[in-house]
N, C-alpha and C positions, 0 to 999 in steps of 0.2 A: 637273264638271256645269253645263251651261248657263244661259247669263245666265238666261233666260225658267224653266227650271224652280227654280231661285236668288228669283226674282221670287214664283213661284206659293207655293212654299213660306212666304217673307217674308209675302206678301198674307193664307194659309192661317192663320199663326199669332196674327198682328195681328186676324182674324176671330173665332177661336177667344179672346183676350184678351177681346177688346169683348164677347164673347157671356157670357164670365165673369164681366166687369163688371156685365153688365145682370141676367143669374143674383142674383146675388148681391147686389147693389140690390132685387132684385124679393121676394127671400127676408127680407131684414130689413124693407123694408116692412111682406111680410106677417104677421110674424111677429111685431112690437111692440107694445107697450102703445100704444093711440089715446088721444091726449088732445085737447080743445080750447081753443082759446086765441084769446080776444076779441082783435079787431085794432084797435089805436087811429090808425095814423097811416100813412100815405104817400109818396113819394115816387117818380116812374117815369120819369123822366130823367135820364141820364149819357150824352152825346155820346159817350164813350169805350168803354164797355162798353154800348152797345146800350138795347133799351126792359127795365126790369124794372120793379115798384114793391119798394119798401123798406118790411118789414112793420116796425110798431111793437106788441111785445105789455107788458102789466106785466112784463116777464121781462128789458127791459133797465134800468129803474129802479126797484134792490129796497135799502128801509130794511131796512136790515140788524137798527135798533135792534129793530124791532118782530119779526125773524123768526129774530135768534141772540143770544149774548151774546156773541161772535166778533165782533169789533172792527178785526183787522190785516190787510186785505187789501189787496192791492197791483197795481197793472198785470202783467199775465203770468201770477199767477195760476190753477191750476184752482179752480172756479167747479161747486157741483153744487146744486140747487136742490130740492128733495121736491116735489112737485105735488099736491094733493089737486083729488077733485071738487066743485064748489059746488051749492047750491040750483039758480042759472041757470043748471046745466049745465057752463060752465067749467070748466076746473082751473086753481088759484090757488095761487101761491108757499106754502109754510107754514113751509118755513126753507130756511136755503142752508148750505154750509162748503165751505173748503176741500180738502176728504177726501170721497171715494165713502162714499155713506152704506151702514150692513149690509141696509138691505130699504127698500119702499118705490119708488114710481112718480117717479122723478127724471131733469133733466137734466141734462146737460153743457155747459159752454161755460166761457169765458175772463174773467176781469176784465179790462175797459178801460178803465176808471179807478174812482175814489172819493174819497169827502171825508169827510169831520166840521161836520156844523151846530149852532152851538154856539147859534145867536136864531134866532128869526123873529119876521116880519114882518107873519106874516099869521095870523087866528086860522084855525085848522084843520075849525070849526066850521060857521061863517059867510062865511071868504073874505076877510072884511072886512080893511082895514089895520092897524094897532093903534099906537097911541100911545109905547107905548113896547116895546122887544122883547123877546121873551117868551123866557127862558133855555130851550135845550134842550139835550139830546145825541143825534145821532142820526148813524148812518155809512148814506152810501149810497154805494150797489155799482151800479154801469153796467156790465153783462155784454155779450156775446157767445156766439150759440150754433150757429154756420153755417143760423139761418132767415133770416136778418135781409133777405137777398134773392130774391126769386119773380121771374125770366128768362120772357119771354114777347112772343108779336110785337105790333107797334106796336101794332096795332090792340088788341088782349086787356089790353092794358097801360094804355091812354088809357081802356079802358071797365072799368076795376079802378078806376083813379084816379077816373073821376065817381062808381064807385058810391059808394067810401069816402067822400065830401064828403055823400052825401046823409046827413043825420042825423034821427032822430027826436026828438020835444021830450025826450027823456028824455038824448038826446047821444048815441044807441046808433045803429049804421052799420047794423048786423043783416051783419055780414060776421065769421067766424071762421075762424079757421086751425086744421086740422086735422095731426097729427104721428103722427107713429111712431116710437115710444121704445124704442129699443134694452135689453138688461139691464145695460149701461154706460152706457144716458145718452143716447147718441147721437140725434141725434134728425132725422129725414126728413119733408120734407111730403109729406104726404099729396093734396092740396088743399086745398077749400074750402069752409064752410058758409052760402051763402046764403041771407038770410032762412028758416033750417029747411031748404033745400034742397041737400042734398051736391051737389058739384060733383069729384069726383076726376079727380087728372092718370093720364090713358092712359101706360102706360111703352113698347107699340109700339102 
């Protein structure tokens, strides 16, 4: 077989494989359960990785003491967080565990780190500093879900950063992350909702 024919076959195989990945991604995105999360933070610069927005939601820092009786979370463990929609339209964590739930809508990630808090110096109601530490037992779990980085062009990343800085009097920035969750909890970013307007990513 001539070299040109071999190159053509290799190019055709690569094109077919890339097409399969795109179609598979589009199918998973279209048929997953859509959830909306409040975006709380940003960090759009990395000189090695290019421009992106570092997405922070309440899923990255969870108080296991409020969500489960389990406290043996360690780095690298599988993490499954069950979500339910709230009155504000956002989805919120209602439980977490290291085994896949039998039912419900959940997101699958991994434990980045965890630690136990045995006392705190801040009043949780007022935010005021206490004169004496208050004894508590809280297990904080920090998770990653493959949704933390949203890559964009330089212009879009910087515009996104500016938008996330604009807070209303309640401290809300008006930005929501739109996800599609597969039945096994894997998440795909569909786009964002900004001030109530949905802006979904185009696949092609």
